[in-house]
MDTraj code that builds the backbone (N, CA, C; nanometers):
import mdtraj as md
import numpy as np

residues = "MET ALA TYR LEU PRO ARG VAL GLY GLU VAL PRO LEU SER VAL TYR TYR ARG ARG GLY ARG ILE LEU LYS PHE LEU VAL GLU ASP TYR GLY GLY VAL SER THR LYS VAL ALA GLY VAL ARG PRO ASN ASN ILE LEU ALA VAL ARG GLY PRO TYR GLY HIS GLY PHE GLY LEU GLU SER GLY LYS SER TYR MET LEU VAL ALA GLY GLY SER GLY ALA PRO PRO VAL ILE ASN PHE ILE ARG ALA ALA ARG LYS LEU ALA ARG THR ARG PHE THR TYR ILE LEU GLY ALA ARG THR ALA ASP GLN LEU PHE LEU LEU LYS GLU VAL GLU LYS LEU GLY ALA GLN VAL PHE PRO ALA THR ASP ASP GLY SER MET GLY PHE ALA GLY ASN ALA VAL SER LEU ALA GLU SER LEU LEU GLU ASP SER HIS TYR ASP ALA LEU TYR ALA CYS GLY PRO GLU SER MET LEU GLU SER ALA ARG GLU LEU ALA GLU LYS LYS LYS ILE ARG TYR GLU GLY SER TYR VAL ARG ASP VAL ARG CYS ALA VAL GLY ILE CYS GLY LEU CYS VAL MET GLU GLY LEU GLY LEU LEU VAL CYS ALA ASP GLY PRO VAL PHE THR GLY GLU VAL LEU ALA ALA GLY ILE ARG LYS".split()
xyz = np.array([
    [-0.0047, 1.7570, 0.5336],
    [0.1185, 1.8305, 0.5204],
    [0.1677, 1.8872, 0.6486],
    [0.2774, 1.8399, 0.7005],
    [0.3400, 1.8962, 0.8238],
    [0.4353, 2.0108, 0.7934],
    [0.4155, 2.1337, 0.8516],
    [0.4893, 2.2547, 0.8208],
    [0.5745, 2.2837, 0.9385],
    [0.7113, 2.2975, 0.9256],
    [0.7967, 2.3401, 1.0314],
    [0.8362, 2.4834, 0.9871],
    [0.7975, 2.5851, 1.0764],
    [0.8161, 2.7267, 1.0499],
    [0.9633, 2.7480, 1.0069],
    [0.9852, 2.8309, 0.9055],
    [1.1170, 2.8738, 0.8544],
    [1.1954, 2.7558, 0.7901],
    [1.1289, 2.6394, 0.7779],
    [1.2028, 2.5194, 0.7181],
    [1.1388, 2.4698, 0.5990],
    [1.0106, 2.4281, 0.6096],
    [0.9315, 2.3924, 0.4939],
    [0.8329, 2.2833, 0.5311],
    [0.7723, 2.2221, 0.4397],
    [0.6637, 2.1232, 0.4511],
    [0.7029, 1.9841, 0.4043],
    [0.6384, 1.8826, 0.4639],
    [0.6717, 1.7438, 0.4126],
    [0.5323, 1.6695, 0.4230],
    [0.4910, 1.5919, 0.3228],
    [0.3744, 1.5108, 0.3197],
    [0.3811, 1.3877, 0.4119],
    [0.2915, 1.3707, 0.5093],
    [0.2941, 1.2585, 0.6009],
    [0.1504, 1.1941, 0.6093],
    [0.1506, 1.0641, 0.6396],
    [0.0253, 0.9984, 0.6729],
    [0.0055, 0.9867, 0.8185],
    [-0.1163, 1.0086, 0.8627],
    [-0.1538, 0.9974, 1.0059],
    [-0.1675, 0.8534, 1.0354],
    [-0.0978, 0.7925, 1.1394],
    [-0.1276, 0.6643, 1.1759],
    [-0.2130, 0.6486, 1.3034],
    [-0.2404, 0.7603, 1.3741],
    [-0.3192, 0.7526, 1.4948],
    [-0.3802, 0.8922, 1.5136],
    [-0.5120, 0.8895, 1.5341],
    [-0.5852, 1.0012, 1.5566],
    [-0.6919, 0.9887, 1.6676],
    [-0.6884, 1.0746, 1.7715],
    [-0.7944, 1.0665, 1.8689],
    [-0.8136, 1.2136, 1.9237],
    [-0.9328, 1.2709, 1.8926],
    [-0.9681, 1.3921, 1.9223],
    [-0.8652, 1.4970, 1.8543],
    [-0.7958, 1.5718, 1.9360],
    [-0.7031, 1.6737, 1.8826],
    [-0.5539, 1.6130, 1.8686],
    [-0.5371, 1.4868, 1.9050],
    [-0.4095, 1.4275, 1.9022],
    [-0.3805, 1.3564, 1.7680],
    [-0.2736, 1.3930, 1.7023],
    [-0.2374, 1.3281, 1.5799],
    [-0.0929, 1.2711, 1.5967],
    [-0.0775, 1.1505, 1.5447],
    [0.0584, 1.0794, 1.5573],
    [0.1071, 1.0615, 1.4153],
    [0.2316, 1.0857, 1.3885],
    [0.2921, 1.0618, 1.2603],
    [0.4191, 0.9790, 1.2722],
    [0.4700, 0.8991, 1.1826],
    [0.5893, 0.8404, 1.1820],
    [0.6654, 0.9195, 1.0774],
    [0.7809, 0.9631, 1.1044],
    [0.8678, 1.0368, 1.0160],
    [0.9901, 0.9638, 0.9758],
    [1.0079, 0.9408, 0.8490],
    [1.1411, 0.8789, 0.7950],
    [1.2398, 0.9938, 0.7649],
    [1.3502, 0.9868, 0.8296],
    [1.4609, 1.0816, 0.8050],
    [1.5360, 1.0495, 0.6730],
    [1.4988, 1.1213, 0.5691],
    [1.5634, 1.0973, 0.4345],
    [1.6284, 1.2191, 0.3903],
    [1.6477, 1.3185, 0.4757],
    [1.7150, 1.4448, 0.4389],
    [1.6221, 1.5507, 0.4256],
    [1.6893, 1.6770, 0.4125],
    [1.5967, 1.7969, 0.3873],
    [1.5043, 1.8288, 0.4897],
    [1.3790, 1.8557, 0.4670],
    [1.2826, 1.8974, 0.5605],
    [1.2452, 1.7837, 0.6590],
    [1.2485, 1.6627, 0.6020],
    [1.2171, 1.5433, 0.6896],
    [1.3136, 1.5337, 0.8036],
    [1.4352, 1.5658, 0.7835],
    [1.5307, 1.5536, 0.8903],
    [1.4991, 1.6562, 1.0103],
    [1.4601, 1.7689, 0.9651],
    [1.4221, 1.8751, 1.0730],
    [1.2961, 1.8386, 1.1342],
    [1.1956, 1.7900, 1.0646],
    [1.0655, 1.7441, 1.1198],
    [1.0873, 1.6226, 1.2175],
    [1.1791, 1.5332, 1.1796],
    [1.2005, 1.4131, 1.2625],
    [1.2761, 1.4607, 1.3977],
    [1.3329, 1.5734, 1.3878],
    [1.4031, 1.6319, 1.5111],
    [1.3368, 1.7212, 1.6011],
    [1.2045, 1.7369, 1.5728],
    [1.1231, 1.8257, 1.6581],
    [1.1165, 1.7767, 1.8070],
    [1.1061, 1.8596, 1.8996],
    [1.1023, 1.8198, 2.0338],
    [0.9746, 1.8801, 2.1084],
    [0.9405, 1.8376, 2.2230],
    [0.8222, 1.8979, 2.3012],
    [0.8281, 2.0491, 2.3032],
    [0.7180, 2.1093, 2.2727],
    [0.7045, 2.2625, 2.2686],
    [0.7518, 2.3245, 2.1480],
    [0.8135, 2.2465, 2.0564],
    [0.8342, 2.2995, 1.9161],
    [0.6936, 2.3219, 1.8433],
    [0.6919, 2.4103, 1.7587],
    [0.5690, 2.4332, 1.6752],
    [0.5669, 2.3494, 1.5499],
    [0.4730, 2.2689, 1.5219],
    [0.4695, 2.1933, 1.4003],
    [0.3204, 2.2094, 1.3434],
    [0.3040, 2.2940, 1.2397],
    [0.1695, 2.3112, 1.1883],
    [0.1316, 2.2014, 1.0848],
    [-0.0032, 2.1746, 1.0905],
    [-0.0501, 2.0602, 0.9987],
    [-0.1677, 2.1228, 0.9204],
    [-0.1698, 2.0976, 0.7922],
    [-0.2869, 2.1211, 0.6989],
    [-0.3297, 1.9972, 0.6280],
    [-0.4540, 2.0018, 0.6102],
    [-0.5053, 1.8787, 0.5456],
    [-0.6248, 1.8151, 0.6341],
    [-0.6622, 1.6994, 0.6113],
    [-0.6026, 1.5981, 0.5159],
    [-0.6350, 1.6266, 0.3706],
    [-0.5599, 1.5737, 0.2880],
    [-0.5751, 1.5739, 0.1388],
    [-0.5769, 1.4420, 0.0796],
    [-0.6460, 1.4316, -0.0406],
    [-0.6383, 1.3014, -0.1183],
    [-0.7342, 1.2057, -0.0723],
    [-0.7255, 1.0810, -0.1197],
    [-0.8214, 0.9728, -0.0956],
    [-0.7440, 0.8551, -0.0383],
    [-0.8088, 0.7936, 0.0639],
    [-0.7486, 0.6721, 0.1364],
    [-0.7962, 0.5425, 0.0681],
    [-0.7722, 0.4265, 0.1381],
    [-0.8101, 0.2945, 0.0965],
    [-0.9635, 0.2874, 0.1089],
    [-1.0230, 0.2076, 0.0172],
    [-1.1694, 0.1762, 0.0272],
    [-1.1888, 0.0792, 0.1352],
    [-1.3020, 0.0932, 0.2023],
    [-1.3214, 0.0000, 0.3114],
    [-1.4763, -0.0441, 0.3188],
    [-1.5035, -0.1667, 0.3239],
    [-1.6346, -0.2284, 0.3326],
    [-1.6414, -0.3356, 0.4452],
    [-1.7579, -0.3446, 0.5064],
    [-1.7606, -0.4454, 0.6173],
    [-1.7830, -0.5783, 0.5552],
    [-1.7415, -0.6865, 0.6271],
    [-1.7634, -0.8183, 0.5813],
    [-1.6595, -0.8635, 0.4848],
    [-1.5520, -0.7963, 0.4701],
    [-1.4501, -0.8264, 0.3716],
    [-1.3219, -0.8756, 0.4429],
    [-1.2372, -0.9408, 0.3717],
    [-1.1048, -0.9920, 0.4245],
    [-0.9963, -0.9187, 0.3410],
    [-0.8997, -0.8545, 0.4200],
    [-0.8007, -0.7697, 0.3540],
    [-0.6640, -0.8187, 0.3805],
    [-0.5819, -0.8307, 0.2737],
    [-0.4359, -0.8565, 0.2928],
    [-0.3699, -0.7201, 0.2795],
    [-0.2981, -0.6815, 0.3859],
    [-0.2406, -0.5446, 0.3957],
    [-0.0837, -0.5710, 0.4021],
    [-0.0157, -0.5104, 0.3009],
    [0.1197, -0.5235, 0.2870],
    [0.1884, -0.3879, 0.2930],
    [0.2764, -0.3696, 0.3944],
    [0.3571, -0.2438, 0.4110],
    [0.5132, -0.2720, 0.3953],
    [0.5713, -0.1700, 0.3392],
    [0.7143, -0.1867, 0.3382],
    [0.7748, -0.0650, 0.4097],
    [0.8477, -0.0796, 0.5140],
    [0.9161, 0.0163, 0.5873],
    [0.8247, 0.1397, 0.6255],
    [0.8534, 0.2538, 0.5845],
    [0.7768, 0.3673, 0.6196],
    [0.6420, 0.3796, 0.5586],
    [0.6083, 0.2829, 0.4748],
    [0.4724, 0.2693, 0.4161],
    [0.3686, 0.2217, 0.5245],
    [0.4191, 0.1925, 0.6416],
    [0.3261, 0.1480, 0.7493],
    [0.2144, 0.2251, 0.7944],
    [0.2396, 0.3665, 0.8167],
    [0.1347, 0.4526, 0.8767],
    [-0.0128, 0.4480, 0.8148],
    [-0.0100, 0.4682, 0.6827],
    [-0.1583, 0.4665, 0.6216],
    [-0.2150, 0.3220, 0.6365],
    [-0.1437, 0.2200, 0.6328],
    [-0.1944, 0.0878, 0.6540],
    [-0.2464, 0.0633, 0.7929],
    [-0.1666, 0.1155, 0.8949],
    [-0.2100, 0.1049, 1.0344],
    [-0.3432, 0.1862, 1.0528],
    [-0.3439, 0.3052, 0.9905],
    [-0.4649, 0.3842, 1.0082],
    [-0.5818, 0.3156, 0.9437],
    [-0.5661, 0.2488, 0.8336],
    [-0.6737, 0.1605, 0.7739],
    [-0.7241, 0.0662, 0.8787],
    [-0.6409, -0.0104, 0.9365],
    [-0.6686, -0.1138, 1.0340],
    [-0.7433, -0.0568, 1.1554],
    [-0.7148, 0.0628, 1.2025],
    [-0.7904, 0.1217, 1.3019],
    [-0.9405, 0.1536, 1.2660],
    [-0.9573, 0.1745, 1.1418],
    [-1.0901, 0.1974, 1.0854],
    [-1.1583, 0.0760, 1.0552],
    [-1.0832, -0.0276, 1.0052],
    [-1.1554, -0.1597, 0.9752],
    [-1.2012, -0.2336, 1.0925],
    [-1.1267, -0.2254, 1.1960],
    [-1.1628, -0.3046, 1.3216],
    [-1.2935, -0.2632, 1.3803],
    [-1.3548, -0.1514, 1.3462],
    [-1.4832, -0.1006, 1.3892],
    [-1.5924, -0.1624, 1.3155],
    [-1.5705, -0.2258, 1.1937],
    [-1.6760, -0.2864, 1.1167],
    [-1.6973, -0.4262, 1.1400],
    [-1.8275, -0.4700, 1.1217],
    [-1.8537, -0.6111, 1.1600],
    [-1.7982, -0.7091, 1.0467],
    [-1.7500, -0.8222, 1.0943],
    [-1.7075, -0.9358, 1.0136],
    [-1.6029, -0.8909, 0.9178],
    [-1.5087, -0.8054, 0.9551],
    [-1.3984, -0.7644, 0.8769],
    [-1.2708, -0.8260, 0.9268],
    [-1.1940, -0.8867, 0.8441],
    [-1.0715, -0.9503, 0.8708],
    [-0.9538, -0.8889, 0.8032],
    [-0.8483, -0.8737, 0.8725],
    [-0.7273, -0.8139, 0.8084],
    [-0.5958, -0.8802, 0.8540],
    [-0.5139, -0.9042, 0.7646],
    [-0.3815, -0.9666, 0.7917],
    [-0.2784, -0.8535, 0.7467],
    [-0.1818, -0.8393, 0.8342],
    [-0.0798, -0.7294, 0.8095],
    [0.0594, -0.7944, 0.7951],
    [0.1270, -0.7441, 0.6885],
    [0.2571, -0.7801, 0.6630],
    [0.3438, -0.6579, 0.6587],
    [0.4481, -0.6639, 0.7487],
    [0.5457, -0.5464, 0.7394],
    [0.6779, -0.6098, 0.6904],
    [0.7338, -0.5477, 0.5913],
    [0.8621, -0.5927, 0.5399],
    [0.9716, -0.4876, 0.5681],
    [1.0896, -0.5346, 0.5944],
    [1.2094, -0.4572, 0.6154],
    [1.3303, -0.5288, 0.5813],
    [1.4445, -0.4594, 0.5789],
    [1.5655, -0.5263, 0.5493],
    [1.6185, -0.6220, 0.6589],
    [1.6031, -0.5617, 0.7825],
    [1.6499, -0.6364, 0.9017],
    [1.5496, -0.6255, 1.0103],
    [1.5591, -0.7005, 1.1131],
    [1.4645, -0.6953, 1.2354],
    [1.4603, -0.5640, 1.3044],
    [1.5767, -0.4921, 1.3081],
    [1.5776, -0.3714, 1.3835],
    [1.5078, -0.2594, 1.3098],
    [1.4585, -0.2845, 1.1845],
    [1.3839, -0.1816, 1.1168],
    [1.2376, -0.1970, 1.1154],
    [1.1895, -0.3134, 1.1915],
    [1.0457, -0.3351, 1.2035],
    [1.0111, -0.2621, 1.3269],
    [0.8681, -0.2157, 1.3245],
    [0.8240, -0.1285, 1.4283],
    [0.6689, -0.1488, 1.4513],
    [0.6164, -0.1214, 1.5702],
    [0.4737, -0.1211, 1.6026],
    [0.4113, -0.2546, 1.5750],
    [0.4718, -0.3648, 1.5756],
    [0.4172, -0.4941, 1.5496],
    [0.3179, -0.5268, 1.6553],
    [0.3506, -0.5073, 1.7869],
    [0.2612, -0.5332, 1.8953],
    [0.1468, -0.4516, 1.8944],
    [0.1594, -0.3222, 1.8635],
    [0.0434, -0.2306, 1.8632],
    [-0.0513, -0.2763, 1.7479],
    [-0.0115, -0.3204, 1.6408],
    [-0.1007, -0.3718, 1.5362],
    [-0.1694, -0.4959, 1.5806],
    [-0.0983, -0.5812, 1.6413],
    [-0.1648, -0.6979, 1.6995],
    [-0.2780, -0.6662, 1.7918],
    [-0.2674, -0.5678, 1.8780],
    [-0.3648, -0.5307, 1.9679],
    [-0.4897, -0.4796, 1.9029],
    [-0.4693, -0.4303, 1.7772],
    [-0.5825, -0.3844, 1.6993],
    [-0.6685, -0.4937, 1.6307],
    [-0.6188, -0.6233, 1.6637],
    [-0.6874, -0.7465, 1.6111],
    [-0.6400, -0.8085, 1.4825],
    [-0.5266, -0.7546, 1.4241],
    [-0.4744, -0.8009, 1.3022],
    [-0.3900, -0.9215, 1.3163],
    [-0.3888, -1.0150, 1.2231],
    [-0.2839, -1.1082, 1.2214],
    [-0.1512, -1.0434, 1.1661],
    [-0.0477, -1.0556, 1.2378],
    [0.0650, -0.9765, 1.1951],
    [0.1824, -1.0752, 1.1579],
    [0.2371, -1.0455, 1.0409],
    [0.3472, -1.1308, 0.9884],
    [0.4593, -1.0389, 0.9516],
    [0.5765, -1.0443, 1.0109],
    [0.6943, -0.9646, 0.9595],
    [0.7699, -1.0414, 0.8698],
    [0.8413, -0.9700, 0.7804],
    [0.9232, -1.0254, 0.6802],
    [1.0441, -0.9440, 0.6738],
    [1.1589, -1.0144, 0.6729],
    [1.2953, -0.9483, 0.6632],
    [1.3815, -0.9995, 0.5422],
    [1.4450, -0.9168, 0.4738],
    [1.5329, -0.9661, 0.3685],
    [1.6481, -1.0506, 0.4124],
    [1.6924, -1.0377, 0.5455],
    [1.8048, -1.1133, 0.5811],
    [1.7520, -1.2296, 0.6714],
    [1.6179, -1.2491, 0.6842],
    [1.5750, -1.3517, 0.7750],
    [1.5931, -1.3348, 0.9170],
    [1.6262, -1.2089, 0.9684],
    [1.6552, -1.2007, 1.0990],
    [1.5303, -1.1954, 1.1971],
    [1.4083, -1.1907, 1.1319],
    [1.2806, -1.2050, 1.1972],
    [1.1780, -1.2412, 1.1037],
    [1.0870, -1.3403, 1.1414],
    [0.9831, -1.3687, 1.0635],
    [1.0209, -1.4384, 0.9269],
    [0.9492, -1.4140, 0.8207],
    [0.9682, -1.4814, 0.6964],
    [1.0975, -1.4116, 0.6338],
    [1.1733, -1.5123, 0.5812],
    [1.3023, -1.4681, 0.5147],
    [1.2711, -1.4446, 0.3719],
    [1.2626, -1.3007, 0.3413],
    [1.2243, -1.2739, 0.1995],
    [1.1480, -1.1419, 0.2069],
    [1.0983, -1.0991, 0.0883],
    [1.0254, -0.9764, 0.0901],
    [0.8849, -0.9879, 0.1121],
    [0.8151, -0.8730, 0.1509],
    [0.6833, -0.8891, 0.1978],
    [0.5817, -0.9315, 0.0970],
    [0.5963, -0.9068, -0.0288],
    [0.5065, -0.9584, -0.1379],
    [0.5205, -1.1107, -0.1465],
    [0.6390, -1.1642, -0.1455],
    [0.6618, -1.3109, -0.1470],
    [0.5722, -1.3763, -0.0331],
    [0.5802, -1.3078, 0.0888],
    [0.5113, -1.3627, 0.1962],
    [0.3581, -1.3568, 0.1736],
    [0.3140, -1.2528, 0.1143],
    [0.1742, -1.2349, 0.0801],
    [0.1206, -1.3367, -0.0175],
    [0.2102, -1.3698, -0.1158],
    [0.1791, -1.4684, -0.2159],
    [0.1720, -1.6087, -0.1435],
    [0.2585, -1.6302, -0.0474],
    [0.2446, -1.7586, 0.0251],
    [0.1185, -1.7731, 0.1067],
    [0.0812, -1.6667, 0.1660],
    [-0.0464, -1.6632, 0.2453],
    [-0.1767, -1.6769, 0.1649],
    [-0.1635, -1.6233, 0.0429],
    [-0.2713, -1.6351, -0.0429],
    [-0.3035, -1.7578, -0.0972],
    [-0.2013, -1.8445, -0.0939],
    [-0.2104, -1.9919, -0.1394],
    [-0.3097, -2.0650, -0.0438],
    [-0.3186, -2.0232, 0.0826],
    [-0.3829, -2.1037, 0.1824],
    [-0.5097, -2.0348, 0.2280],
    [-0.5373, -1.9171, 0.1861],
    [-0.6639, -1.8484, 0.2396],
    [-0.7065, -1.7500, 0.1404],
    [-0.8428, -1.7328, 0.1457],
    [-0.9024, -1.6354, 0.0457],
    [-0.9041, -1.4999, 0.1077],
    [-0.8751, -1.3944, 0.0274],
    [-0.8921, -1.2583, 0.0714],
    [-0.9625, -1.1789, -0.0496],
    [-1.0363, -1.0846, -0.0108],
    [-1.1176, -1.0038, -0.1001],
    [-1.0339, -0.8961, -0.1681],
    [-0.9315, -0.8481, -0.1078],
    [-0.8602, -0.7354, -0.1532],
    [-0.6990, -0.7425, -0.0993],
    [-0.6145, -0.6892, -0.1818],
    [-0.4730, -0.6625, -0.1365],
    [-0.4539, -0.5184, -0.1439],
    [-0.4143, -0.4632, -0.0288],
    [-0.3842, -0.3117, -0.0198],
    [-0.2328, -0.3117, 0.0172],
    [-0.1559, -0.1965, -0.0423],
    [-0.0080, -0.1910, -0.0124],
    [0.0259, -0.0573, -0.0022],
    [0.1375, -0.0305, 0.0762],
    [0.2033, 0.0961, 0.0689],
    [0.3494, 0.0692, 0.0980],
    [0.4392, 0.1270, 0.0174],
    [0.5770, 0.1122, 0.0385],
    [0.6568, 0.1646, -0.0843],
    [0.7793, 0.1011, -0.1108],
    [0.8535, 0.1321, -0.2233],
    [0.7777, 0.0973, -0.3527],
    [0.8025, 0.1847, -0.4584],
    [0.7214, 0.1509, -0.5710],
    [0.7470, 0.0214, -0.6434],
    [0.8686, -0.0391, -0.6231],
    [0.8921, -0.1732, -0.6821],
    [0.8122, -0.2693, -0.6146],
    [0.7972, -0.2523, -0.4816],
    [0.7051, -0.3549, -0.3982],
    [0.5611, -0.3301, -0.4424],
    [0.5174, -0.2099, -0.4698],
    [0.3755, -0.1871, -0.4956],
    [0.3404, -0.2491, -0.6373],
    [0.4409, -0.2403, -0.7276],
    [0.4163, -0.3134, -0.8640],
    [0.4029, -0.4537, -0.8460],
    [0.4878, -0.5124, -0.7715],
    [0.4911, -0.6636, -0.7476],
    [0.3532, -0.6970, -0.6792],
    [0.3015, -0.6169, -0.5858],
    [0.1874, -0.6313, -0.5130],
    [0.0676, -0.6335, -0.6001],
    [0.0626, -0.5331, -0.6954],
    [-0.0371, -0.5195, -0.8060],
    [-0.0430, -0.6315, -0.8912],
    [0.0717, -0.6835, -0.9297],
    [0.0791, -0.8058, -1.0217],
    [0.0247, -0.9213, -0.9512],
    [0.0673, -0.9393, -0.8224],
    [0.0050, -1.0498, -0.7460],
    [-0.1479, -1.0428, -0.7394],
    [-0.2020, -0.9248, -0.7026],
    [-0.3443, -0.9140, -0.6962],
    [-0.4189, -0.9457, -0.8312],
    [-0.3507, -0.9092, -0.9375],
    [-0.4122, -0.9287, -1.0629],
    [-0.4040, -1.0772, -1.0969],
    [-0.2906, -1.1478, -1.0641],
    [-0.2806, -1.2898, -1.0828],
    [-0.3916, -1.3695, -1.0014],
    [-0.4159, -1.3265, -0.8747],
    [-0.5143, -1.3817, -0.7867],
    [-0.6507, -1.3328, -0.8112],
    [-0.6578, -1.2431, -0.9034],
    [-0.8014, -1.1879, -0.9356],
    [-0.8735, -1.1328, -0.8123],
    [-0.8036, -1.0522, -0.7372],
    [-0.8610, -0.9838, -0.6231],
    [-0.8369, -0.8303, -0.6276],
    [-0.9050, -0.7602, -0.5668],
    [-0.9017, -0.6101, -0.5747],
    [-0.7691, -0.5630, -0.5143],
    [-0.7067, -0.4607, -0.5883],
    [-0.5822, -0.4050, -0.5466],
    [-0.5957, -0.2577, -0.5319],
    [-0.5385, -0.2016, -0.4243],
    [-0.5277, -0.0653, -0.4081],
    [-0.3826, -0.0359, -0.3534],
    [-0.3146, 0.0668, -0.4086],
    [-0.1862, 0.0934, -0.3580],
    [-0.1746, 0.2483, -0.3226],
    [-0.1034, 0.2767, -0.2211],
    [-0.0792, 0.4207, -0.1744],
    [0.0661, 0.4577, -0.2193],
    [0.0640, 0.5633, -0.3147],
    [0.1935, 0.5907, -0.3746],
    [0.2459, 0.7158, -0.3307],
    [0.3813, 0.7383, -0.3448],
    [0.4516, 0.8416, -0.2884],
    [0.5119, 0.9316, -0.3985],
    [0.5005, 1.0588, -0.3986],
    [0.5606, 1.1548, -0.4906],
    [0.5957, 1.2820, -0.4082],
    [0.6866, 1.3634, -0.4585],
    [0.7122, 1.4874, -0.3996],
    [0.5693, 1.5762, -0.4049],
    [0.5338, 1.6228, -0.2973],
    [0.4112, 1.6961, -0.2989],
    [0.4530, 1.8352, -0.2389],
    [0.4021, 1.9430, -0.3197],
    [0.4350, 2.0811, -0.2830],
    [0.3190, 2.1524, -0.2410],
    [0.2189, 2.1617, -0.3302],
    [0.0929, 2.2439, -0.2973],
    [-0.0120, 2.1674, -0.2212],
    [-0.0252, 2.0390, -0.2607],
    [-0.1227, 1.9397, -0.1988],
    [-0.2654, 1.9683, -0.2460],
    [-0.2899, 2.0643, -0.3300],
    [-0.4179, 2.0987, -0.3743],
    [-0.4450, 2.0898, -0.5254],
    [-0.3453, 2.0249, -0.5955],
    [-0.3625, 1.9992, -0.7334],
    [-0.3350, 2.1082, -0.8257],
    [-0.2536, 2.2074, -0.7771],
    [-0.2252, 2.3164, -0.8716],
    [-0.0873, 2.3041, -0.9334],
    [0.0161, 2.2722, -0.8581],
    [0.1572, 2.2820, -0.9041],
    [0.1981, 2.1662, -1.0061],
    [0.1251, 2.0572, -0.9910],
    [0.1594, 1.9436, -1.0793],
    [0.2894, 1.8648, -1.0536],
    [0.3522, 1.8900, -0.9450],
    [0.4779, 1.8367, -0.9080],
    [0.4511, 1.6756, -0.8845],
    [0.3424, 1.6370, -0.8376],
    [0.3212, 1.4942, -0.7950],
    [0.2447, 1.4144, -0.8945],
    [0.2733, 1.4522, -1.0165],
    [0.1960, 1.3799, -1.1200],
    [0.2318, 1.2342, -1.1261],
    [0.1499, 1.1397, -1.1610],
    [0.1784, 0.9999, -1.1823],
    [0.2064, 0.9792, -1.3331],
    [0.3293, 0.9453, -1.3576],
    [0.3721, 0.9226, -1.4977],
    [0.2833, 0.8257, -1.5696],
    [0.2430, 0.8550, -1.6829],
    [0.1587, 0.7613, -1.7655],
    [0.0028, 0.7726, -1.7358],
    [-0.0235, 0.8245, -1.6238],
    [-0.1552, 0.8391, -1.5790],
    [-0.2280, 0.9830, -1.6000],
    [-0.1347, 1.0692, -1.5755],
    [-0.1772, 1.2173, -1.5877],
    [-0.2661, 1.2420, -1.4535],
    [-0.2585, 1.1685, -1.3520],
    [-0.3246, 1.1931, -1.2318],
    [-0.2289, 1.2500, -1.1252],
    [-0.2766, 1.3211, -1.0293],
    [-0.1941, 1.3870, -0.9254],
    [-0.2213, 1.3032, -0.7942],
    [-0.1045, 1.2726, -0.7288],
    [-0.1063, 1.1977, -0.6072],
    [-0.1852, 1.2734, -0.4919],
    [-0.1659, 1.4089, -0.4910],
    [-0.2274, 1.4934, -0.3856],
    [-0.3841, 1.4963, -0.3948],
    [-0.4269, 1.5094, -0.5241],
    [-0.5730, 1.5334, -0.5475],
    [-0.6515, 1.3954, -0.5928],
    [-0.5793, 1.3151, -0.6714],
    [-0.6467, 1.1941, -0.7216],
    [-0.6039, 1.0674, -0.6362],
    [-0.5009, 1.0726, -0.5740],
    [-0.4417, 0.9678, -0.4927],
    [-0.4505, 1.0065, -0.3351],
    [-0.3592, 0.9633, -0.2594],
    [-0.2421, 0.8800, -0.3005],
    [-0.2630, 0.7396, -0.3340],
    [-0.4004, 0.7040, -0.2961],
    [-0.4412, 0.5523, -0.3275],
    [-0.4958, 0.5464, -0.4687],
    [-0.4456, 0.4508, -0.5370],
    [-0.4962, 0.4246, -0.6780],
    [-0.5269, 0.2639, -0.6843],
    [-0.6385, 0.2455, -0.7579],
    [-0.6827, 0.1104, -0.7783],
    [-0.5946, 0.0349, -0.8847],
    [-0.6055, -0.0993, -0.8853],
    [-0.5392, -0.1844, -0.9834],
    [-0.5860, -0.1475, -1.1171],
    [-0.7164, -0.1139, -1.1275],
    [-0.7715, -0.0907, -1.2577],
    [-0.7131, 0.0359, -1.3244],
    [-0.7085, 0.1397, -1.2324],
    [-0.6581, 0.2654, -1.2866],
    [-0.5088, 0.2610, -1.3213],
    [-0.4295, 0.1851, -1.2466],
    [-0.2840, 0.1718, -1.2661],
    [-0.2651, 0.0877, -1.3956],
    [-0.3359, -0.0221, -1.4144],
    [-0.3276, -0.1141, -1.5231],
    [-0.3550, -0.0421, -1.6580],
    [-0.4529, 0.0502, -1.6561],
    [-0.4855, 0.1228, -1.7720],
    [-0.3784, 0.2106, -1.8164],
    [-0.3098, 0.2787, -1.7191],
    [-0.1903, 0.3581, -1.7506],
    [-0.0757, 0.2791, -1.8028],
    [-0.0570, 0.1656, -1.7434],
    [0.0642, 0.0806, -1.7786],
    [0.0412, 0.0291, -1.9244],
    [-0.0761, -0.0063, -1.9645],
    [-0.0985, -0.0720, -2.0841],
    [-0.1269, 0.0291, -2.2063],
    [-0.1229, 0.1495, -2.1815],
    [-0.1473, 0.2472, -2.2918],
    [-0.0200, 0.2425, -2.3862],
])
top = md.Topology()
chain = top.add_chain()
for i, resn in enumerate(residues, 1):
    res = top.add_residue(resn, chain, resSeq=i)
    for name in ("N", "CA", "C"):
        top.add_atom(name, md.element.get_by_symbol(name[0]), res)
traj = md.Trajectory(xyz[None], top)
């Protein structure tokens, strides 16, 4: 939770951490996020956390990682952790509407990932959405898990794809988060009764499917 004094807080995922240095990517979607995106050197930005649970990670596994737009930070953070484990392979797909909305592709390549951009208008990489590209890649190679973060419609498509391919699915979901400690109930997952801040933001396919089928 990033706090800007006299403005408010916004939930963010760290995409880089080294010692006391934290890096965030902030999407300007109005309200507090606009103010946080506009901070300058020497401005005060307080951070509390981390909260919740991230993606599961095991050595010797192959991961298909799908990010949509501002869903990239937690996926990139996962890659930083995964690269330290033996025999771990990861393929990274970043989807956006156009090429000018893609970012940090070279940085992710340097982390050892296979990187595949996807754009809705075909201006760079695969012409189509990120999940369609993931489905194409899964036809030619085996993966142990599909992890995703992005718009909820993309996450649902990714969950269905993982279910179809019979591989593990984990998705990082977004809700308005106020307290971040499981008290206010603002970030409840409809149909599940679980809180994004305390029980998520990452949920497995099994948990999500149970809620959907009730």
